C-alpha positions as CSV (number, residue, x, y, z in Angstrom):
1,X,-40.8,-15.4,-25.5
2,X,-37.7,-17.6,-26.3
3,X,-39.6,-20.3,-28.6
4,X,-36.6,-22.7,-28.3
5,X,-36.3,-22.8,-24.7
6,X,-40.4,-22.6,-24.2
7,X,-40.8,-25.9,-26.2
8,X,-37.6,-27.6,-24.7
9,X,-39.2,-27.3,-21.4
10,X,-42.7,-28.2,-22.4
11,X,-41.2,-31.3,-24.4
12,X,-39.4,-32.5,-21.3
13,X,-42.4,-32.5,-19.3
14,X,-44.3,-34.5,-21.6
15,X,-41.2,-37.0,-21.6
16,X,-41.3,-37.2,-17.8
17,X,-44.9,-37.6,-18.0
18,X,-44.7,-40.7,-20.3
19,X,-42.1,-42.0,-18.1
20,X,-44.4,-41.8,-15.0
21,X,-47.0,-43.8,-17.3
22,X,-44.1,-46.3,-17.9
23,X,-44.5,-45.8,-21.6
24,X,-40.7,-45.0,-21.9
25,X,-37.7,-44.6,-19.8
26,X,-35.6,-41.5,-19.1
27,X,-32.5,-40.8,-17.1
28,X,-32.6,-39.1,-13.9
29,X,-30.4,-36.4,-15.8
30,X,-30.9,-35.7,-19.5
31,X,-31.4,-32.9,-21.9
32,X,-32.7,-32.4,-25.2
33,X,-32.3,-29.7,-27.9
34,X,-35.2,-27.7,-29.7
35,X,-33.7,-25.9,-32.8
36,X,-34.5,-24.6,-36.2
37,X,-34.6,-27.6,-38.6
38,X,-32.5,-27.3,-42.0
39,X,-33.7,-24.7,-44.5
40,X,-34.6,-27.5,-46.9
41,X,-37.2,-28.7,-44.5
42,X,-40.3,-26.6,-43.9
43,X,-40.7,-27.5,-40.3
44,X,-40.6,-24.7,-37.6
45,X,-39.0,-26.5,-34.9
46,X,-36.6,-29.6,-34.7
47,X,-36.2,-32.0,-31.4
48,X,-33.6,-34.4,-30.9
49,X,-35.6,-36.3,-28.1
50,X,-35.7,-39.7,-29.8
51,X,-32.1,-39.9,-30.5
52,X,-31.2,-38.9,-26.9
53,X,-33.5,-41.5,-25.5
54,X,-33.3,-44.3,-27.9
55,X,-30.4,-46.1,-26.1
56,X,-31.8,-46.4,-22.6
57,X,-34.9,-47.5,-24.3
58,X,-33.3,-50.2,-26.2
59,X,-35.5,-49.1,-29.3
60,X,-34.7,-47.6,-32.5
61,X,-34.9,-43.6,-32.6
62,X,-37.3,-43.9,-35.4
63,X,-39.9,-46.2,-33.4
64,X,-39.1,-44.2,-30.3
65,X,-39.9,-40.9,-32.3
66,X,-43.5,-42.2,-33.4
67,X,-44.5,-42.9,-29.7
68,X,-43.4,-39.4,-28.5
69,X,-44.8,-37.8,-31.8
70,X,-48.4,-39.3,-31.0
71,X,-48.5,-37.7,-27.5
72,X,-47.3,-34.5,-28.4
73,X,-49.7,-34.1,-31.0
74,X,-52.5,-35.0,-28.6
75,X,-51.1,-32.5,-25.9
76,X,-50.5,-29.4,-28.1
77,X,-53.0,-28.2,-30.1
78,X,-50.8,-25.7,-31.9
79,X,-49.0,-28.5,-33.7
80,X,-50.3,-28.7,-37.0
81,X,-48.0,-31.7,-37.9
82,X,-44.9,-33.6,-36.7
83,X,-42.6,-35.3,-39.3
84,X,-40.1,-37.6,-38.5
85,X,-36.7,-36.7,-40.4
86,X,-33.5,-38.5,-40.9
87,X,-32.3,-40.6,-38.0
88,X,-35.4,-39.7,-35.9
89,X,-35.7,-35.9,-35.7
90,X,-39.0,-34.6,-34.6
91,X,-39.9,-31.9,-37.1
92,X,-42.6,-29.8,-35.7
93,X,-44.9,-27.2,-37.8
94,X,-47.5,-24.9,-36.1
95,X,-50.6,-23.8,-37.1
96,X,-51.6,-20.4,-38.4
97,X,-53.6,-19.9,-34.7
98,X,-50.2,-20.3,-33.1
99,X,-48.6,-17.6,-35.0
100,X,-51.5,-15.3,-34.6
101,X,-51.2,-15.7,-30.8
102,X,-47.4,-15.1,-30.9
103,X,-47.3,-12.1,-33.0
104,X,-50.2,-10.5,-30.8
105,X,-47.9,-11.1,-27.6
106,X,-44.8,-9.7,-29.6
107,X,-46.7,-6.5,-30.5
108,X,-47.9,-6.1,-27.1
109,X,-44.4,-6.5,-25.6
110,X,-43.3,-4.1,-28.5
111,X,-39.9,-2.7,-27.2
112,X,-39.4,-5.3,-24.5
113,X,-39.8,-8.3,-27.2
114,X,-36.7,-10.4,-26.8
115,X,-35.4,-9.6,-23.6
116,X,-34.6,-12.5,-21.1
117,X,-37.2,-12.5,-18.2
118,X,-35.8,-15.9,-16.8
119,X,-32.3,-15.3,-16.1
120,X,-31.2,-13.8,-12.6
121,X,-30.6,-9.9,-12.8
122,X,-26.9,-9.1,-12.1
123,X,-24.8,-6.0,-11.4
124,X,-22.1,-5.5,-14.0
125,X,-19.1,-3.1,-14.2
126,X,-18.0,-2.7,-17.7
127,X,-14.6,-0.9,-18.2
128,X,-13.9,0.0,-21.8
129,X,-11.8,2.5,-24.0
130,X,-9.8,3.8,-20.9
131,X,-7.5,5.3,-23.3
132,X,-4.4,7.2,-21.8
133,X,-5.5,10.8,-21.5
134,X,-2.8,12.1,-23.9
135,X,-4.8,12.7,-27.1
136,X,-7.8,12.2,-29.2
137,X,-9.2,8.5,-29.6
138,X,-8.1,6.7,-32.7
139,X,-9.6,3.9,-34.7
140,X,-8.6,1.2,-32.6
141,X,-10.0,2.7,-29.4
142,X,-13.3,3.3,-31.8
143,X,-13.8,-0.4,-32.1
144,X,-13.4,-1.3,-28.3
145,X,-15.7,1.7,-27.5
146,X,-18.5,0.4,-29.6
147,X,-18.1,-3.2,-28.4
148,X,-18.1,-2.3,-24.8
149,X,-21.2,0.3,-25.4
150,X,-23.1,-2.5,-27.3
151,X,-22.6,-5.3,-24.8
152,X,-23.5,-3.1,-21.9
153,X,-26.8,-2.2,-24.0
154,X,-27.3,-5.9,-24.4
155,X,-27.0,-6.7,-20.5
156,X,-29.3,-3.5,-20.0
157,X,-31.9,-4.9,-22.5
158,X,-32.2,-8.1,-20.2
159,X,-32.8,-6.1,-17.2
160,X,-29.4,-6.0,-15.4
161,X,-27.8,-3.3,-13.9
162,X,-24.8,-1.8,-15.7
163,X,-22.1,0.7,-14.7
164,X,-20.0,1.9,-18.1
165,X,-16.7,2.9,-16.4
166,X,-13.5,4.6,-17.9
167,X,-10.4,4.3,-16.2
168,X,-8.2,7.4,-16.7
169,X,-4.5,6.6,-16.4
170,X,-3.4,10.2,-15.4
171,X,-0.1,9.3,-13.5
172,X,3.2,8.3,-14.6
173,X,5.7,9.0,-17.3
174,X,3.7,9.4,-20.4
175,X,1.7,12.0,-18.6
176,X,5.0,14.0,-17.5
177,X,5.7,13.8,-21.3
178,X,2.2,15.1,-22.3
179,X,2.1,18.0,-20.0
180,X,5.8,19.0,-21.0
181,X,4.4,19.0,-24.8
182,X,1.7,21.3,-23.8
183,X,4.1,23.3,-22.0
184,X,6.4,23.6,-25.1
185,X,3.7,24.6,-27.4
186,X,2.6,27.4,-24.9
187,X,6.0,28.6,-25.2
188,X,6.0,28.3,-28.8
189,X,3.0,30.2,-29.0
190,X,3.5,33.0,-26.3
191,X,7.2,33.3,-26.9
192,X,8.0,32.0,-30.5
193,X,10.3,29.4,-29.1
194,X,10.8,26.3,-31.3
195,X,9.2,23.1,-30.1
196,X,11.8,20.5,-29.3
197,X,12.5,17.6,-31.4
198,X,11.9,14.8,-28.6
199,X,10.5,11.5,-29.4
200,X,9.0,11.4,-26.1
201,X,6.7,14.5,-26.9
202,X,3.5,14.4,-28.6
203,X,3.5,16.5,-31.7
204,X,0.0,16.5,-32.8
205,X,-2.3,19.9,-33.5
206,X,-4.3,18.8,-30.6
207,X,-1.7,19.8,-28.1
208,X,-1.9,23.5,-29.8
209,X,-5.5,23.4,-29.0
210,X,-5.1,22.5,-25.4
211,X,-2.2,25.2,-25.1
212,X,-4.3,27.8,-26.6
213,X,-7.2,26.9,-24.2
214,X,-4.9,27.3,-21.2
215,X,-3.1,30.6,-22.4
216,X,-6.6,31.9,-22.6
217,X,-7.2,31.3,-18.9
218,X,-3.9,32.4,-17.5
219,X,-1.3,35.4,-17.8
220,X,1.6,34.8,-20.1
221,X,4.0,35.5,-17.3
222,X,2.7,32.6,-15.6
223,X,4.8,30.3,-18.1
224,X,8.2,31.4,-16.9
225,X,8.9,28.5,-14.7
226,X,7.5,25.1,-15.5
227,X,8.3,23.8,-12.0
228,X,6.2,26.6,-10.1
229,X,3.2,25.8,-12.6
230,X,3.4,22.1,-13.4
231,X,0.5,21.1,-10.9
232,X,-1.9,23.5,-12.3
233,X,-0.5,22.9,-15.9
234,X,-1.0,19.4,-15.5
235,X,-4.6,19.5,-14.1
236,X,-5.8,21.8,-17.0
237,X,-3.9,19.6,-19.7
238,X,-5.7,16.4,-18.6
239,X,-8.9,18.4,-18.0
240,X,-9.1,19.5,-21.8
241,X,-7.4,16.3,-23.2
242,X,-10.2,14.2,-21.4
243,X,-12.7,17.0,-22.9
244,X,-11.6,16.2,-26.1
245,X,-11.7,12.3,-25.6
246,X,-15.3,13.0,-24.4
247,X,-16.1,14.8,-27.4
248,X,-15.0,11.6,-29.6
249,X,-17.2,9.3,-27.5
250,X,-20.0,11.5,-28.1
251,X,-19.3,11.5,-31.9
252,X,-19.8,7.7,-31.3
253,X,-23.0,7.9,-29.2
254,X,-20.9,6.4,-26.0
255,X,-21.5,7.8,-22.5
256,X,-19.9,6.4,-19.6
257,X,-21.5,6.5,-16.1
258,X,-18.3,6.8,-14.2
259,X,-14.6,7.9,-14.6
260,X,-12.1,6.8,-12.2
261,X,-8.7,8.8,-11.8
262,X,-5.4,6.6,-11.1
263,X,-4.2,9.7,-9.5
264,X,-6.9,9.6,-6.9
265,X,-6.2,5.9,-6.1
266,X,-2.5,6.9,-5.8
267,X,-3.4,9.7,-3.5
268,X,-5.6,7.7,-1.3
269,X,-2.9,5.1,-1.0
270,X,-5.0,2.5,-2.6
271,X,-2.0,0.8,-4.1
272,X,-0.2,0.4,-0.6
273,X,-3.4,-0.8,0.8
274,X,-4.1,-3.6,-1.8
275,X,-0.5,-4.7,-1.8
276,X,-0.7,-5.1,2.0
277,X,-3.6,-6.9,1.8
278,X,-2.3,-9.3,-0.7
279,X,0.9,-9.7,1.7
280,X,-1.3,-10.7,4.5
281,X,-2.8,-13.5,2.4
282,X,0.7,-14.6,1.6
283,X,0.1,-13.6,-2.2
284,X,3.1,-11.4,-2.2
285,X,6.9,-12.3,-1.8
286,X,10.5,-11.4,-2.3
287,X,11.9,-13.1,-5.2
288,X,13.8,-13.2,-8.7
289,X,12.4,-13.6,-12.2
290,X,13.8,-15.3,-15.1
291,X,14.5,-13.7,-18.4
292,X,11.4,-13.5,-20.5
293,X,11.5,-16.0,-23.2
294,X,12.3,-14.8,-26.7
295,X,13.6,-11.5,-25.4
296,X,17.4,-11.4,-25.3
297,X,18.6,-8.4,-23.6
298,X,22.2,-7.8,-22.6
299,X,21.3,-5.6,-19.8
300,X,19.1,-8.2,-18.2
301,X,20.0,-9.0,-14.6
302,X,17.8,-11.2,-12.4
303,X,17.3,-9.2,-9.0
304,X,15.4,-9.5,-6.0
305,X,12.0,-7.8,-6.2
306,X,8.3,-8.0,-4.8
307,X,6.4,-10.3,-6.7
308,X,2.6,-11.3,-6.8
309,X,1.8,-15.0,-7.0
310,X,-0.2,-14.8,-10.1
311,X,0.6,-18.2,-11.0
312,X,-1.3,-19.5,-8.0
313,X,-4.5,-18.2,-9.8
314,X,-3.9,-19.4,-13.3
315,X,-1.2,-16.9,-15.0
316,X,2.0,-18.1,-16.7
317,X,4.6,-16.7,-14.5
318,X,4.5,-14.4,-11.2
319,X,4.3,-10.6,-11.8
320,X,6.7,-7.7,-10.3
321,X,4.8,-5.3,-8.4
322,X,7.8,-2.5,-8.1
323,X,10.3,-0.9,-10.6
324,X,14.0,-0.8,-9.9
325,X,13.5,2.7,-8.3
326,X,10.9,1.2,-5.9
327,X,7.8,2.9,-7.6
328,X,4.8,0.8,-8.2
329,X,4.6,-1.1,-11.6
330,X,1.5,-0.4,-14.0
331,X,0.2,-3.7,-12.9
332,X,0.3,-2.8,-9.1
333,X,-1.9,0.2,-10.0
334,X,-4.0,-2.0,-11.8
335,X,-4.5,-4.3,-8.9
336,X,-5.7,-1.4,-6.8
337,X,-8.1,-0.4,-9.5
338,X,-9.6,-3.9,-9.5
339,X,-9.6,-3.6,-5.8
340,X,-11.6,-0.7,-6.1
341,X,-14.1,-2.4,-8.5
342,X,-14.3,-5.3,-5.9
343,X,-15.1,-3.0,-3.2
344,X,-18.3,-1.7,-5.0
345,X,-19.9,-5.3,-4.9
346,X,-20.5,-5.9,-8.6
347,X,-21.7,-9.5,-9.5
348,X,-19.4,-9.4,-12.8
349,X,-16.6,-7.4,-14.0
350,X,-15.9,-7.0,-17.6
351,X,-13.2,-5.5,-19.4
352,X,-12.7,-4.6,-23.0
353,X,-9.2,-4.5,-23.9
354,X,-7.1,-3.3,-27.0
355,X,-5.1,-5.8,-29.0
356,X,-2.0,-4.6,-27.5
357,X,-3.3,-5.9,-24.1
358,X,-4.0,-9.3,-25.0
359,X,-1.1,-10.8,-23.3
360,X,-2.2,-8.9,-20.2
361,X,-5.5,-10.5,-19.7
362,X,-4.2,-13.5,-17.6
363,X,-2.3,-11.4,-14.8
364,X,-5.4,-9.1,-14.3
365,X,-7.8,-12.0,-14.1
366,X,-5.6,-13.8,-11.6
367,X,-5.2,-10.5,-9.8
368,X,-8.8,-10.1,-9.4
369,X,-9.3,-13.8,-8.2
370,X,-6.6,-13.0,-5.5
371,X,-8.3,-9.9,-4.4
372,X,-11.9,-11.2,-4.3
373,X,-10.8,-14.7,-2.8
374,X,-12.1,-16.1,-5.9
375,X,-15.5,-14.6,-5.5
376,X,-15.6,-12.3,-8.3
377,X,-15.6,-13.3,-12.0
378,X,-13.4,-10.9,-14.3
379,X,-14.4,-11.4,-18.1
380,X,-11.6,-9.9,-20.5
381,X,-12.7,-9.4,-24.1
382,X,-9.9,-8.4,-26.4
383,X,-10.8,-6.1,-29.3
384,X,-8.6,-6.6,-32.4
385,X,-6.9,-4.3,-34.8
386,X,-9.1,-2.2,-37.5
387,X,-7.8,-1.7,-41.0
388,X,-8.9,1.1,-43.2
389,X,-9.6,0.2,-46.8
390,X,-11.1,2.4,-50.0
391,X,-11.5,0.7,-53.4
392,X,-9.5,-2.3,-52.0
393,X,-6.6,-0.3,-51.0
394,X,-5.2,0.6,-47.8
395,X,-6.7,4.1,-46.8
396,X,-5.1,6.9,-44.9
397,X,-7.2,10.1,-44.1
398,X,-6.0,13.5,-43.1
399,X,-4.4,12.8,-39.6
400,X,-5.5,16.3,-38.4
401,X,-4.9,15.4,-35.0
402,X,-1.4,13.7,-35.1
403,X,0.1,10.5,-36.5
404,X,-3.1,8.3,-36.5
405,X,-6.4,8.2,-37.7
406,X,-8.8,9.7,-35.2
407,X,-12.6,8.9,-34.3
408,X,-13.5,12.2,-35.3
409,X,-11.7,11.6,-39.1
410,X,-13.9,8.3,-39.2
411,X,-17.3,9.6,-38.0
412,X,-17.2,12.8,-40.2
413,X,-16.3,10.6,-43.2
414,X,-19.1,7.9,-43.1
415,X,-21.3,9.0,-40.0
416,X,-21.8,7.2,-36.7
417,X,-24.4,4.8,-37.7
418,X,-22.0,3.4,-40.1
419,X,-19.2,3.3,-37.9
420,X,-21.3,1.4,-35.0
421,X,-22.8,-1.1,-37.2
422,X,-19.6,-1.9,-39.1
423,X,-17.4,-2.1,-36.1
424,X,-19.6,-5.0,-35.0
425,X,-19.6,-6.7,-38.2
426,X,-17.1,-9.2,-37.1
427,X,-16.3,-11.0,-33.8
428,X,-14.3,-8.7,-31.7
429,X,-11.3,-11.6,-31.7
430,X,-10.9,-11.3,-35.2
431,X,-9.1,-8.4,-37.2
432,X,-11.6,-6.2,-39.0
433,X,-11.3,-4.7,-42.6
434,X,-13.3,-1.2,-42.6
435,X,-14.1,-0.4,-46.4
436,X,-15.1,3.2,-46.9
437,X,-16.7,2.2,-50.4
438,X,-18.9,-0.4,-48.8
439,X,-20.4,1.9,-46.0
440,X,-21.2,4.4,-48.3
441,X,-23.2,2.4,-51.1
442,X,-26.8,2.2,-51.1
443,X,-26.9,-1.5,-52.0
444,X,-27.1,-4.8,-50.3
445,X,-23.5,-4.8,-49.7
446,X,-23.7,-2.0,-47.2
447,X,-25.3,-3.8,-44.2
448,X,-26.4,-0.8,-42.3
449,X,-28.2,0.8,-45.2
450,X,-29.8,-2.6,-46.1
451,X,-31.3,-2.6,-42.3
452,X,-32.3,1.0,-42.3
453,X,-33.7,0.7,-45.8
454,X,-36.1,-2.0,-44.7
455,X,-37.4,0.0,-41.6
456,X,-38.0,2.9,-44.1
457,X,-39.8,0.4,-46.4
458,X,-41.9,-0.8,-43.6
459,X,-42.9,2.9,-42.7
460,X,-43.7,3.9,-46.2
461,X,-46.1,1.1,-46.7
462,X,-48.1,2.3,-43.6
463,X,-47.7,5.8,-44.9
464,X,-49.5,4.9,-48.0
465,X,-52.5,3.6,-46.0
466,X,-52.6,6.6,-43.9
467,X,-51.5,4.4,-41.1
468,X,-49.1,5.0,-38.1
469,X,-46.5,2.1,-37.8
470,X,-47.5,2.0,-34.2
471,X,-51.0,1.8,-34.7
472,X,-52.5,-1.1,-33.1
473,X,-54.2,-3.3,-35.6
474,X,-57.1,-5.9,-34.5
475,X,-56.5,-9.5,-35.8
476,X,-58.5,-12.7,-35.1
477,X,-58.5,-16.1,-36.5
478,X,-60.9,-15.2,-39.1
479,X,-58.6,-12.4,-40.7
480,X,-55.2,-13.7,-40.0
481,X,-53.1,-15.9,-42.5
482,X,-49.8,-16.5,-43.7
483,X,-48.2,-17.9,-46.8
484,X,-45.1,-19.9,-46.8
485,X,-42.8,-16.8,-47.5
486,X,-44.4,-14.7,-44.6
487,X,-44.1,-17.9,-42.2
488,X,-40.3,-17.9,-43.1
489,X,-40.1,-14.1,-42.0
490,X,-42.2,-15.1,-38.9
491,X,-39.7,-18.0,-38.1
492,X,-37.0,-15.6,-38.3
493,X,-38.8,-13.1,-35.8
494,X,-39.2,-15.8,-33.5
495,X,-35.5,-16.3,-33.2
496,X,-34.9,-12.9,-31.8
497,X,-35.4,-13.8,-28.1
498,X,-32.7,-16.6,-28.8
499,X,-30.3,-14.3,-30.5
500,X,-30.4,-11.9,-27.3
501,X,-30.0,-14.8,-25.1
502,X,-26.9,-16.3,-26.8
503,X,-25.4,-12.8,-27.4
504,X,-25.7,-12.1,-23.6
505,X,-24.2,-15.2,-22.5
506,X,-21.4,-15.2,-24.6
507,X,-21.0,-11.3,-24.5
508,X,-21.1,-11.4,-28.6
509,X,-22.3,-8.4,-30.0
510,X,-21.6,-9.1,-33.6
511,X,-24.6,-11.8,-33.3
512,X,-27.0,-8.8,-33.6
513,X,-26.0,-7.1,-36.8
514,X,-25.5,-10.7,-38.3
515,X,-29.1,-11.6,-37.4
516,X,-30.6,-8.3,-38.6
517,X,-28.9,-8.6,-41.8
518,X,-30.3,-12.2,-42.3
519,X,-33.7,-10.7,-41.2
520,X,-34.2,-8.0,-43.6
521,X,-32.7,-10.2,-46.2
522,X,-36.0,-12.3,-46.1
523,X,-38.1,-9.1,-46.0
524,X,-36.3,-7.3,-48.9
525,X,-36.5,-10.7,-51.1
526,X,-40.3,-11.1,-50.4
527,X,-40.7,-7.2,-51.4
528,X,-39.0,-8.1,-54.8
529,X,-41.3,-11.1,-55.4
530,X,-44.3,-8.5,-55.1
531,X,-43.0,-6.6,-58.4
532,X,-44.0,-9.5,-60.7
533,X,-46.4,-11.0,-58.7
534,X,-49.6,-9.0,-57.2
535,X,-50.3,-11.8,-54.9
536,X,-47.3,-11.0,-52.9
537,X,-47.7,-7.1,-52.6
538,X,-48.0,-5.6,-49.2
539,X,-50.7,-3.1,-50.5
540,X,-53.7,-4.7,-52.4
541,X,-57.4,-4.3,-52.4
542,X,-57.8,-7.7,-50.2
543,X,-58.4,-6.4,-46.8
544,X,-57.6,-9.8,-45.3
545,X,-54.1,-10.1,-46.8
546,X,-53.5,-6.4,-46.1
547,X,-54.2,-6.9,-42.4
548,X,-51.9,-10.1,-42.1
549,X,-49.2,-8.6,-43.6
550,X,-49.4,-5.4,-42.1
551,X,-49.3,-7.0,-38.5
552,X,-46.3,-9.1,-40.0
553,X,-44.6,-5.9,-40.8
554,X,-45.3,-4.3,-37.4
555,X,-43.7,-7.2,-35.7
556,X,-40.7,-6.9,-38.2
557,X,-40.2,-3.3,-37.5
558,X,-40.2,-4.0,-33.8
559,X,-37.4,-6.5,-34.0
560,X,-35.4,-4.1,-36.2
561,X,-35.9,-1.2,-34.0
562,X,-35.1,-3.1,-30.8
563,X,-32.0,-4.5,-32.3
564,X,-30.5,-1.3,-34.0
565,X,-31.4,0.6,-30.5
566,X,-29.0,-2.1,-28.8
567,X,-26.5,-1.2,-31.4
568,X,-26.8,2.5,-31.0
569,X,-28.0,2.8,-34.6
570,X,-30.7,5.0,-36.0
571,X,-33.8,3.6,-37.7
572,X,-35.0,6.5,-40.1
573,X,-38.3,6.7,-41.4
574,X,-37.6,7.9,-44.7
575,X,-34.5,7.0,-46.9
């Protein structure tokens, strides 16, 4: 039910029909756009066909527009009128019957309204969050988590299969430091030994929480020798740390389908196997790298090392695969992980990365191309920083869990709905200012409240009439009519499938809260008209108006509900 795509196709058919009748000329390949007209014009659709075809027909766009207009009006009974505007735009207005038919289809589709039935269904792997399992999630992780979740929901809404995946980096130096941090907290609790002042160790209270969990399940004497218990200590520490992370994700309403552990890839020699495959393809060689630009290091020495030909696949420089001690680099491990993804035969891979990984995108995209022989597309979306404000000033919360503001802190302060909605209030590639005052206001300035309040208002109207919001109202041409303000709302409702289409294709989740806010602004404005003018009230003695407006409200509620479901935000019936 993408109105714009539908009529683009229909008008193209008419144009080709006119060409067969030799009334106009059309190129073998051409395209036209069907969009919303400017707000100062009352039409429902605007088409640029006359301007596209004027040159090949050696005629002015306005004269050609007249020819096209005549044929469109004779072929489409739902067209009430076509005005020729500006340099030759065809501004199309629908009759009331069209909107009645459209709204009936919309209500029948209900929760499926807006989904794209025309595009080919694909299998997606979306990796997001993937924070190191060394502590709770912070605000930066929060934005990426919500972005990944909502993009997943968008793609699922369009009928695609999506695996939401978390890559657990449970191998390497930072994990050793984490495990030793837990060990020293255990000694502090059990033997009153002071916690070492070491910058490599993790000082947060959550470490004590993990330590107490382990103490509870083990004998005190088990902790005498760290080397003897390291394997078990590491396993339990990581388990409890991942439990904390999963609890944080729960607070955000985020659920992953799959957790892939780096240690499992290492254990199964996936890195070695991946590098060997790349060697066979001659994408790996021994060579020397130049000193990184802009980084002066007196200890820098060029050395022979194992390099991946990432420049062959679009990267700026070739990338090292081994460290000085011959252990694999982080990038080598990531290549193995993406080889694991490729082996599972996804159509599209999507990585949601934090702002600190923005410089990492080219190398992992190049690596995935090499691994898949350019058959698999990897898309990387970077989630930029979040800055917290209250009353216009930078805001610092309790930081109970360490030296950063956690997801738990944030959700307890303002609630899941506000966090999810506001984290999508800007495009992911720009920094976000999160204002605590704004998200707790009950006003237009608080977008999530404004959208939720619209749904609650609609529900209250049906409650006054002792009707359920999902009650199917019967309408026909005789008892259906819409005034100018209602048609404006209806036009915005008809944009929903287009919003979904663009958001899905561009993977731009922020378009949905933008759209919902604009939609409910029209509704609230119309509601306010009714305060001074009985003619515009939703509940009146005029049954004809009641029925028409109630079914418009049903359509509006469906769009709000569908949009908020994709965002993972609730639609309360009362506020």
